[in-house]
N, C-alpha and C positions, 0 to 999 in steps of 0.2 A: 505493498498500499503505499508507504514510504517513497519508494522509488518512482511509483507512478504520479504521485505529486510531484516530485522534483523533476521529473522528466516534463510534464505539464508545465511547471515555473520555467523551466528553460525555454522552452518552445513559444510562451508567451513573451518571456522580458529577455531572453538571450539573443546573441547576435543571429543574424540570417546567414546561416553558413551555406551559400549558394554554389561556391566553388565544388567541384566533385573531386575528391583526392582517392586513389586506390593504386595498387600495386598490380601489375600485370607480368605475367610469365611470358617470353617470347624467345625463343630458339636457345632454350636452357639457360635463359638469364632473367634475372627480376629487375623491373623497373619501376619507379615511382612515378604516378602520372597524375597530373591536377588538370582537370577541363575547366576552362573559364567562360562562361555564356557573356560575351563581351557587352550584348545589347542592355543586359540587365545587371551587370555589375560593374564597378568603378576599377578598372585595370590602369596601372599608372608607374612612372618611373620615379625613383627615389636616389638622389645623391648626396646633396647638401641641405642641411637644414635653413631655417629662414635666417639663422644668423650667421650663415657661411660654415658651418662646422660639418664636417664628414660625418655621415650616418655610420657607414660601414659595417653595422652589425642589424639583425633583425629586429633586436629588442629596443633599440634607439628608437628605429621609426615607429614602433607600436606606443612607445612611451609618447612621442611627440603627437601621435594620433588622438590618443586618450586625452590629451588637454583640450581636444576639439570634441569630444564626444563620440570618436571613431576609434576603430581597432584596425590592427592588421588581419586581413583573413588568410592569405597564402603569401608566400614570396620566395624568390630564388635570385642568385645573381643574375646579372643580365648583359654580359660583354665583357672582353677584355679592357684592362686597365694597366696605366704605368705604375712606378714604384709609387707615385704619390698619390695613386688611386684614381687619377683623371683618366677619363675613356680615351682608349686608343683611336676609335674611330667616330663616326656621326653619332652626337647625343643631341637631344632635343627633350627638354623639360617643361612642361605647362607652356609651351609654344615659344620658349627661350632657347636658342641654340647655344650649346657652350663649346660643340666641336663640329667641324664642317664634314662633309662626306669624303672617304678617301677612296679612290676608285682604282688606282694602280695597282699593280702586284707588288708582294713586299715577302719579307721573311716571315716564318711561323706560320701558323694556322689562320690567323686573321688575313693574312696575303695570299691565300691559298685559293685563287680565283677558280671560280667565282663566288664572291661572298656576298653578303645581303642586309638588309635592314628591316628591323620589325617597326612598323609604323602603326600607332594607335590613335585612331581619329573618334570622333562621335558615333560611339556605338558599334565599332568595327575595328579589327586588326587584321593587318596582312604581312607577310613575311615576303619580301621583294628582292629580287638580285639587285645588285647595287647598279649597275649600268643602267638597267628599267627604271630605277627608282629616280636616277639622276635626269634621264629622258622625261619621265612622265611628271616630275616633281608633285607627288601627291600632297594633300594638305593634312599634317599629322599633328598632332597635340603632343605626343611623346612619340619619340623616337629613338632606336639604339642598333647602331651598327656593328657587326660581328663577322666571324667567318670561321670555317667554308660554310657555304650551303650544304644542308643535308640531302635536301630532296629539292630539285628543280623541275617544276611541272611534271611531277610523278616519276621522275628519275633519279637514282643516287649520283652525288658528285662523281663526275668521271675519274677522279684521282683515286676513290676509294678500292682497295684492294681485299679481296675476301680472305686472303690469306695473310694479311698484314700481322705484323707482331707487335704494334704500337698499341698499348692497352692502358686505358686511365678510365677512372669514374669520369662520366662525362653530363652535361647537361644541355638542354636546348629548347627550343619552340616550334611548334608548328601551326598551321591556321587552316583552315577549311576554304573552300572555294568562294564562298561568300563574306568571309570575312566576320561571322558571327561568333566563330568559335575559335578560341587560343589554346592550345595543349602543351602544357609544360611537361617535359619528361627529364628524369635524372637516373642513371644506371646505378643500381645498389652495390655493384662490385665493377672492376675494370673490364673495357669492353673497347673493341677496335671502333673505327669510324665506320666501317661497312656495317657491324652489328647494330650501332646506334643509330645510322640513317635507316636501318630495314626498319626499326620500330616504327617510325613515323609513317614510312610508305606502305609496309604490308601488315601491320598489326592495327594503326590507327588509320588508315585510307587517307593520308593527308597529302595534297599535290606541293605543297610548299614547307620548308623546314630549315631552321637555322641553328647552328652551333653556337651555344654562349661560351662554354669555357671546359676546361677538363682538370683533373686533380685537385682543384681548389674547390669544386662544384659544392654548393651548399643549399639546404631547403628548408624552409618553414612551413610546414602543413600539420596544423593540430588535429587532423582527422587521422593521421599518420602518426601521431604522437615525434613528429619532427620538429626539432628546433637546433639544427646543426650550428655548430660554435666554433670560431677559430679567428684567423687573423683578419684585420678588417677588410671588407669588400670594398668594389668601385661600385659601378651602376647596379642598382638592385630593382627588380620587378615585383609589382604584389597588387593584390587588390585592398579596397578599402569598404569595410563595413561599419555598421552601427556598433556601438559598444554597449555592453550590458548596462541598463538602467538600474 
């Protein structure tokens, strides 16, 4: 009886946990998945507080949101960054550009073309290949560039090798064709790029997906009892929900 009363109270007064997080088994690997309905949830990027201080941790973002009667629903790191935590590629937050688009090839995973941009607009989110992003200049409220692309129009990145020996814990995002859903994925164990990209293409049936990072990948997902902690992060993406009253 007590459990039923507590459950009813939570449903009436607690936050609206609309992000759907779960674990998925694919090709003998386990992946944490968080699906966001972009039309009904507030999905956004976080880097610096209003005072200019680096957030760096999920807890700091949640603390700041709670001052405004909100809370952090789900979050993960959202793109590569320099030692000072500044974003490597294009970064746009609340319409303010902190870093322009980098369209040329370069060293490391970021420069493994084609790379791409996650563009969040009003009620939609799209993963867009960088050159297409430059050409079309979509209107974004938030945007983060990273690389490489994992899935491009339904095909894996051409440089991914099925027999690669490079394995890391990896995280990234994919979007559906109409931009109504963004799906965030993190491997629970080290995987190759080919294994990671195939989750988006084969298991989740998403036409476009973008790699965020590897090795330092972290996730905040209360549904999965995840609140990963470590060194300060650069860009972070997450959903904002109403806090418990």
